[in-house]
C-alpha positions as CSV (number, residue, x, y, z in Angstrom):
1,M,-9.9,35.5,88.9
2,V,-13.7,35.9,88.4
3,N,-15.5,36.7,91.6
4,E,-18.9,35.7,92.5
5,E,-20.5,39.1,91.9
6,N,-19.2,39.4,88.4
7,S,-20.2,36.0,87.7
8,I,-23.8,36.6,88.7
9,F,-24.0,39.9,86.8
10,W,-22.5,38.3,83.6
11,K,-25.1,35.5,83.6
12,K,-27.7,38.1,83.6
13,I,-26.1,39.7,80.6
14,L,-25.7,36.6,78.7
15,G,-29.2,35.5,79.5
16,E,-30.5,38.5,77.6
17,I,-28.1,38.2,74.7
18,E,-29.1,34.5,74.3
19,T,-32.6,35.5,73.4
20,E,-31.3,37.8,70.6
21,I,-29.1,35.5,68.7
22,S,-29.1,31.9,67.4
23,K,-28.2,29.0,69.8
24,A,-25.2,28.0,67.7
25,T,-23.7,31.5,68.0
26,Y,-24.3,31.7,71.5
27,L,-22.7,28.4,72.2
28,T,-19.8,29.2,70.0
29,L,-19.0,32.7,71.0
30,F,-20.7,33.5,74.3
31,K,-20.9,30.5,76.5
32,S,-17.2,30.4,77.4
33,T,-16.8,34.1,78.1
34,A,-16.4,35.5,81.6
35,L,-16.5,39.1,83.1
36,L,-13.2,39.6,84.8
37,S,-13.8,43.0,86.1
38,L,-16.3,46.1,86.0
39,E,-14.3,49.1,87.1
40,N,-14.2,52.8,86.2
41,G,-16.5,52.3,83.3
42,V,-14.6,49.5,81.7
43,A,-15.9,46.0,81.4
44,S,-13.0,43.5,80.9
45,I,-14.5,40.3,79.2
46,A,-12.4,37.2,78.9
47,A,-12.8,34.9,75.9
48,P,-10.8,31.7,75.1
49,S,-9.2,32.7,71.8
50,T,-8.3,35.7,69.8
51,M,-10.5,34.4,66.9
52,I,-13.5,34.5,69.2
53,I,-12.5,37.9,70.5
54,D,-12.3,39.2,67.0
55,L,-15.7,37.9,66.1
56,L,-17.3,39.3,69.3
57,Q,-15.7,42.7,68.5
58,K,-16.9,42.8,65.0
59,R,-20.2,41.5,65.3
60,F,-21.6,41.9,68.7
61,Y,-19.8,44.7,70.4
62,Q,-22.8,47.1,70.4
63,T,-25.1,44.2,71.4
64,I,-22.9,43.6,74.5
65,K,-22.4,47.3,75.2
66,R,-26.0,48.1,74.9
67,T,-26.9,45.3,77.4
68,V,-24.2,46.2,79.9
69,D,-25.1,49.8,79.8
70,K,-28.8,49.0,80.5
71,H,-27.8,47.2,83.7
72,T,-25.1,49.6,84.9
73,G,-26.8,52.8,84.0
74,F,-23.8,54.4,82.4
75,D,-21.6,54.5,79.2
76,T,-19.3,51.4,79.5
77,K,-16.3,50.6,77.4
78,I,-16.0,46.9,76.5
79,L,-12.6,45.4,76.7
80,F,-11.9,41.9,75.4
81,V,-8.9,40.0,76.7
82,P,-7.6,36.5,76.2
83,K,-8.7,34.0,78.8
84,V,-6.1,33.2,81.3
85,I,-5.7,29.4,81.9
86,P,-4.9,28.8,85.6
87,I,-1.7,27.2,86.5
88,P,-2.3,23.9,88.6
89,S,-1.6,24.5,92.3
90,G,1.8,23.5,93.6
91,Q,3.4,24.2,90.2
92,N,6.7,26.2,90.4
93,T,6.2,29.6,88.7
94,K,9.6,31.1,89.4
95,T,11.0,30.1,86.0
96,P,8.1,30.3,83.7
97,K,10.1,30.1,80.5
98,E,11.4,26.7,81.4
99,E,8.7,25.2,83.6
100,A,5.2,26.6,82.5
101,P,3.1,24.3,80.4
102,L,2.5,25.1,76.8
103,F,-0.3,27.5,76.0
104,V,-0.5,29.1,79.4
105,H,-0.7,32.8,79.5
106,I,1.8,33.8,82.2
107,E,1.9,37.7,81.6
108,K,0.3,39.5,84.7
109,K,-1.5,42.1,82.5
110,P,-3.9,40.9,79.7
111,T,-3.4,42.5,76.5
112,M,-6.1,44.1,74.6
113,V,-7.2,42.5,71.2
114,G,-9.4,44.2,68.6
115,H,-8.8,47.6,70.2
116,L,-11.4,49.8,68.4
117,P,-15.0,48.5,68.1
118,G,-16.1,47.8,64.5
119,V,-12.5,48.6,63.1
120,R,-10.6,45.7,61.3
121,P,-7.0,45.7,62.7
122,D,-5.9,44.7,59.2
123,Y,-7.3,47.9,57.6
124,T,-4.2,50.0,57.7
125,F,-2.2,52.4,55.4
126,Q,0.3,49.8,55.1
127,T,-2.1,47.2,53.6
128,M,-3.7,49.6,51.1
129,A,-2.9,49.4,47.4
130,V,-2.5,52.9,45.9
131,S,-2.9,54.1,42.3
132,S,-4.0,57.2,40.4
133,S,-7.7,56.3,41.2
134,N,-7.3,56.5,44.9
135,Q,-4.0,58.5,45.5
136,L,-5.6,61.9,46.5
137,A,-7.9,60.2,49.1
138,Y,-4.9,58.2,50.4
139,V,-2.8,61.3,50.8
140,S,-5.8,63.2,52.3
141,A,-6.4,60.4,54.8
142,T,-2.8,60.0,55.9
143,T,-2.5,63.7,56.4
144,V,-5.7,63.8,58.6
145,A,-4.3,60.8,60.6
146,K,-1.1,62.6,61.3
147,K,-2.7,65.7,62.9
148,I,-6.4,65.3,63.5
149,G,-8.7,68.4,63.6
150,S,-6.3,70.7,62.0
151,S,-5.9,69.6,58.3
152,Y,-9.3,68.9,56.6
153,N,-12.3,69.0,58.7
154,P,-14.4,67.2,57.8
155,L,-12.8,64.8,55.3
156,F,-15.6,63.6,53.1
157,M,-14.8,60.6,50.8
158,Y,-17.3,59.5,48.3
159,G,-17.3,56.8,45.5
160,P,-19.2,53.6,44.4
161,V,-19.1,50.4,46.3
162,G,-16.0,48.6,46.5
163,V,-13.5,51.4,46.0
164,G,-11.9,51.2,49.4
165,K,-13.7,54.0,51.3
166,T,-14.1,51.9,54.5
167,H,-10.5,50.7,54.3
168,L,-9.2,54.3,54.2
169,M,-11.5,55.3,57.1
170,Q,-10.6,52.4,59.3
171,A,-6.9,53.0,58.5
172,I,-7.3,56.5,59.9
173,A,-8.7,55.1,63.0
174,N,-5.9,52.5,63.4
175,E,-3.2,55.1,62.8
176,V,-4.5,57.6,65.2
177,Y,-5.0,54.8,67.8
178,K,-1.5,53.4,67.2
179,N,0.2,56.8,67.8
180,N,-2.2,58.3,70.3
181,P,-4.0,55.4,72.3
182,E,-5.3,58.0,74.8
183,K,-7.5,59.6,72.1
184,K,-11.2,58.8,72.1
185,I,-12.3,57.5,68.7
186,I,-15.5,56.3,67.4
187,Y,-16.0,54.5,64.0
188,I,-19.8,53.9,63.2
189,T,-21.9,53.2,60.2
190,S,-24.9,55.4,59.4
191,E,-27.1,52.5,60.4
192,G,-25.2,52.1,63.8
193,F,-25.6,56.0,64.6
194,T,-29.3,55.8,63.6
195,N,-29.8,52.8,66.0
196,E,-28.1,54.8,68.8
197,V,-30.5,57.8,68.4
198,V,-33.5,55.6,68.1
199,E,-32.6,53.7,71.2
200,A,-31.8,56.8,73.1
201,I,-35.1,58.4,72.3
202,R,-37.0,55.2,73.1
203,N,-35.2,54.8,76.5
204,N,-35.6,58.6,77.2
205,D,-31.8,58.6,77.6
206,T,-30.5,61.1,75.0
207,S,-28.1,62.8,77.5
208,R,-26.1,59.7,77.6
209,M,-25.8,59.2,73.9
210,K,-24.8,62.8,73.6
211,R,-22.1,62.5,76.1
212,R,-20.8,59.5,74.1
213,F,-20.6,61.2,70.8
214,R,-19.7,64.7,71.9
215,S,-16.8,64.2,74.1
216,I,-14.4,62.4,71.6
217,D,-11.5,63.3,69.5
218,L,-12.1,61.5,66.2
219,L,-15.7,60.6,64.8
220,I,-15.8,58.5,61.7
221,V,-19.2,57.8,60.1
222,D,-19.6,55.4,57.1
223,D,-22.3,55.6,54.4
224,V,-23.9,58.9,55.3
225,Q,-26.2,58.8,52.3
226,F,-28.6,56.6,54.4
227,F,-29.2,59.6,56.8
228,A,-31.4,60.9,54.0
229,G,-35.1,61.5,55.2
230,K,-34.3,60.9,58.8
231,E,-34.8,64.2,60.4
232,K,-34.3,63.4,64.2
233,V,-31.1,61.6,63.3
234,Q,-30.0,64.5,61.0
235,E,-30.6,67.0,63.7
236,E,-28.6,65.1,66.2
237,L,-25.7,64.6,63.9
238,F,-25.8,68.4,63.0
239,H,-25.5,69.5,66.6
240,T,-22.7,66.8,67.3
241,F,-20.9,68.0,64.2
242,N,-20.8,71.6,65.4
243,I,-19.8,70.7,68.9
244,L,-17.0,68.4,67.8
245,V,-15.6,70.9,65.3
246,D,-15.7,73.8,67.7
247,A,-13.8,71.5,70.1
248,G,-11.1,70.7,67.7
249,A,-12.1,67.1,67.1
250,Q,-11.8,65.5,63.6
251,I,-14.7,64.3,61.5
252,V,-14.4,61.9,58.6
253,L,-17.4,60.9,56.5
254,S,-18.0,58.6,53.5
255,S,-20.9,58.3,51.0
256,D,-21.6,56.8,47.5
257,R,-22.2,60.4,46.2
258,P,-21.0,64.0,47.0
259,P,-22.9,65.9,49.7
260,M,-25.0,68.1,47.5
261,E,-26.3,65.1,45.6
262,I,-27.7,63.3,48.6
263,K,-31.5,63.8,48.4
264,K,-33.5,64.4,51.5
265,L,-30.4,65.7,53.3
266,E,-30.9,69.1,55.3
267,K,-29.1,71.9,53.4
268,R,-27.4,72.9,56.6
269,L,-26.1,69.3,57.0
270,S,-24.9,69.1,53.4
271,S,-23.3,72.4,53.8
272,R,-21.4,71.2,56.8
273,F,-20.2,68.1,55.0
274,S,-18.8,70.2,52.2
275,G,-17.1,72.6,54.4
276,G,-13.8,70.6,54.6
277,L,-12.2,68.5,51.9
278,T,-14.3,66.5,49.5
279,V,-12.5,63.6,47.7
280,D,-13.8,61.4,44.9
281,I,-12.5,57.8,44.8
282,E,-12.7,56.3,41.4
283,A,-13.1,52.5,40.6
284,P,-9.8,50.8,40.8
285,D,-7.8,50.8,37.5
286,F,-6.2,47.6,36.2
287,E,-2.9,48.1,37.8
288,L,-4.5,48.8,41.3
289,R,-6.9,45.8,41.0
290,S,-3.7,43.6,40.3
291,A,-1.9,45.1,43.2
292,I,-5.0,44.6,45.5
293,L,-5.0,40.9,44.5
294,L,-1.4,40.4,45.3
295,I,-1.8,42.0,48.8
296,K,-5.1,39.9,49.5
297,A,-3.3,36.7,48.4
298,K,-0.4,37.2,50.8
299,K,-3.0,37.8,53.6
300,H,-4.5,34.2,52.7
301,G,-1.0,32.8,52.8
302,V,-0.7,32.3,49.0
303,D,2.1,33.4,46.8
304,L,0.2,34.5,43.8
305,P,2.0,34.9,40.5
306,I,1.6,38.4,39.0
307,D,0.4,37.1,35.6
308,V,-2.4,35.3,37.5
309,A,-3.4,38.4,39.4
310,K,-3.7,40.3,36.1
311,K,-5.9,37.7,34.8
312,I,-8.2,37.8,37.6
313,A,-8.1,41.5,37.6
314,E,-9.5,41.6,34.0
315,K,-12.8,40.0,35.3
316,T,-14.0,42.9,37.4
317,N,-13.4,46.5,38.6
318,D,-15.0,46.0,42.0
319,S,-12.3,45.5,44.7
320,R,-14.8,43.5,46.9
321,E,-15.7,41.1,44.1
322,L,-11.9,40.7,43.4
323,E,-11.3,39.1,46.9
324,G,-14.4,36.8,46.2
325,L,-12.8,35.7,43.0
326,L,-9.5,35.2,44.6
327,V,-10.9,33.2,47.5
328,R,-12.9,31.1,44.9
329,A,-9.6,30.4,42.9
330,I,-7.8,29.5,46.2
331,T,-10.6,27.3,47.4
332,I,-10.8,25.4,44.2
333,S,-7.0,25.1,44.0
334,K,-6.7,23.5,47.5
335,T,-9.8,21.3,47.1
336,N,-8.5,19.8,43.7
337,G,-4.9,20.0,44.5
338,I,-4.0,22.1,41.6
339,K,-1.8,25.2,41.1
340,I,-3.4,28.6,40.4
341,T,-2.0,29.4,36.9
342,T,-3.3,31.7,34.0
343,D,-4.3,28.4,32.2
344,T,-6.6,27.2,35.1
345,I,-8.1,30.6,36.1
346,D,-10.7,30.8,33.3
347,K,-11.9,27.2,34.0
348,T,-11.9,27.5,37.8
349,L,-13.7,30.9,37.9
350,D,-16.1,30.6,34.9
351,E,-16.6,26.7,34.5
352,G,-20.4,26.0,34.1
353,D,-21.6,29.6,34.3
354,G,-19.2,31.7,32.5
355,E,-21.9,33.8,30.8
356,R,-23.6,34.6,34.1
357,H,-20.3,35.9,35.6
358,R,-20.2,38.5,32.9
359,F,-23.7,39.9,33.7
360,F,-24.0,39.6,37.4
361,R,-21.9,40.8,40.3
362,P,-22.8,40.1,44.1
363,D,-23.4,43.7,44.9
364,D,-25.9,44.0,41.8
365,I,-27.8,40.9,43.1
366,I,-27.9,42.3,46.7
367,R,-28.9,45.8,45.6
368,N,-31.9,44.5,43.4
369,I,-33.1,41.9,45.9
370,C,-33.1,44.7,48.6
371,S,-35.0,47.0,46.1
372,F,-37.5,44.1,45.5
373,Y,-38.3,43.7,49.2
374,N,-37.6,47.5,50.1
375,I,-34.8,46.6,52.6
376,K,-31.6,48.6,53.0
377,P,-28.5,46.8,51.6
378,T,-26.7,47.5,54.9
379,L,-29.2,45.3,56.7
380,M,-28.3,42.4,54.6
381,K,-24.8,42.2,56.0
382,G,-25.7,43.2,59.5
383,P,-26.4,41.2,62.6
384,K,-30.3,41.7,62.9
385,R,-32.4,38.6,62.7
386,E,-36.0,39.6,62.3
387,A,-37.9,36.9,60.4
388,R,-38.6,38.8,57.3
389,L,-34.9,40.1,57.1
390,V,-33.6,36.5,57.7
391,K,-35.8,35.1,54.8
392,V,-34.6,37.8,52.4
393,R,-30.9,37.1,53.5
394,Q,-31.5,33.4,52.7
395,I,-33.0,34.2,49.3
396,T,-29.8,36.2,48.6
397,M,-27.7,33.4,49.8
398,Y,-29.5,30.9,47.4
399,I,-29.3,33.3,44.3
400,L,-25.5,34.1,44.9
401,K,-25.1,30.2,45.0
402,K,-27.2,29.4,41.9
403,E,-26.4,32.3,39.7
404,L,-22.8,32.9,40.5
405,A,-21.8,29.4,41.6
406,L,-19.9,31.0,44.4
407,S,-18.7,28.8,47.5
408,F,-20.3,29.0,50.7
409,V,-17.2,30.6,52.3
410,E,-17.3,33.4,49.6
411,I,-21.1,34.0,50.1
412,G,-20.5,34.1,53.8
413,N,-17.6,36.7,53.4
414,I,-19.9,38.9,51.1
415,L,-22.8,38.9,53.5
416,G,-20.9,40.3,56.4
417,G,-18.5,37.5,57.4
418,R,-21.1,34.9,58.2
419,D,-20.1,31.2,58.7
420,H,-20.4,28.8,55.9
421,T,-22.7,26.6,57.8
422,T,-25.1,29.4,58.0
423,I,-25.0,29.8,54.3
424,M,-25.5,26.1,53.7
425,H,-28.7,26.2,56.0
426,G,-29.9,29.2,54.2
427,V,-29.7,27.7,50.7
428,T,-31.2,24.4,51.9
429,K,-34.0,26.4,53.5
430,I,-34.9,28.2,50.1
431,E,-34.7,24.9,48.2
432,G,-37.3,23.5,50.5
433,L,-39.5,26.6,50.2
434,L,-39.4,26.3,46.4
435,L,-41.6,23.4,46.5
436,N,-44.3,25.9,47.3
437,N,-45.9,27.2,44.2
438,S,-46.5,30.9,45.6
439,F,-42.9,31.0,46.5
440,S,-41.6,29.8,43.2
441,E,-43.5,32.5,41.5
442,E,-42.0,35.1,43.8
443,M,-38.4,33.7,43.0
444,L,-39.3,33.9,39.2
445,R,-40.1,37.5,39.7
446,I,-36.8,38.3,41.4
447,K,-34.9,36.4,38.7
448,S,-36.8,38.4,36.1
449,L,-35.9,41.7,37.9
450,L,-32.2,40.6,37.8
451,R,-32.2,39.6,34.2
452,N,-33.7,43.1,33.2
453,A,-31.7,45.2,35.7
């Protein structure tokens, strides 16, 4: 039961969050939430469904935590729980199995959903396809997960986009949490860590941030190449690194290149990064790409024939793009009521713009647009909504739609799991802006950059 004090406190929190996000997002995800309790540094927040909990966990955990921390003055852990529907008064609850109405949660203790902030529960070792291209990284990651802090410390994995680095890192987090739920685990991107440092300096509250990162058992940092040139952030990471290793904690890092090749990274930090095991993950080979497609298809509830998986696997060596192609094939199959076969794959994936599929990949388009506007690719998929960033994101939506003929759902998945209605709005917005001559010239320059990339 939500008491009045918690209700008043939560209204303040929601009031601040509402100013940072769109009205549609607020109404869909936040309006029906409630603060159940705030005790011992844990804020238990109820939401009406596991789907909403999952979205809040993935996209807004840091936003909620930052706002709650500001009002409480301490480092709060956010716990999401399914909303309990009250049983009408007078109803007999002695035999809940027989007499409780459908969809009523009768358990006394709420279950925790989306246990680790920023970590996908489906990213496990069991759901990862393994081949020669990633076998060493897979074995190293499972070894670290079995006994953190004593095998390879740090474990540094590097490779190009879409080879499974994030999946492996989050699998480590999920495995450690499953076997040792009492362990303190933080998975964070380089952008997230940078934001934490900047916020702490701005609020003159670095001590709280240091306590948060230096008293844990497992620290996982994704895309560390983006720390290049950020002196204060590198200094904070260096000291945190030393304290954690001395305390026997485990550190796992990822990058698109080996430590010594990251420009503008302090030598003392690149030396620390290289002090454990450094593993190269290569682009997935044909067999691995086929296996990935079979696993992804099962996740979407589709029994994909192996010959079809091989056919799709021939089209790209990027595992992220593979899922986009698969989703596209499934969407067209369901929309038109046709089976996914080798005879229909070429037509469904390439019809109307087969040549363009050979030259462009979603990540190529994102990278080149970000380069044109001098924006980091990680921001494109993140939650920030500054006007300039939103415009660039909408331009990307439009080009992905027009150049690759991807579905709105596919584009939403590529751009950080955004809703298809957001993509539709973004494409429509750019179509309207193209009526302006100066903007049309800007788009022509972008397309010229893509053609010559």
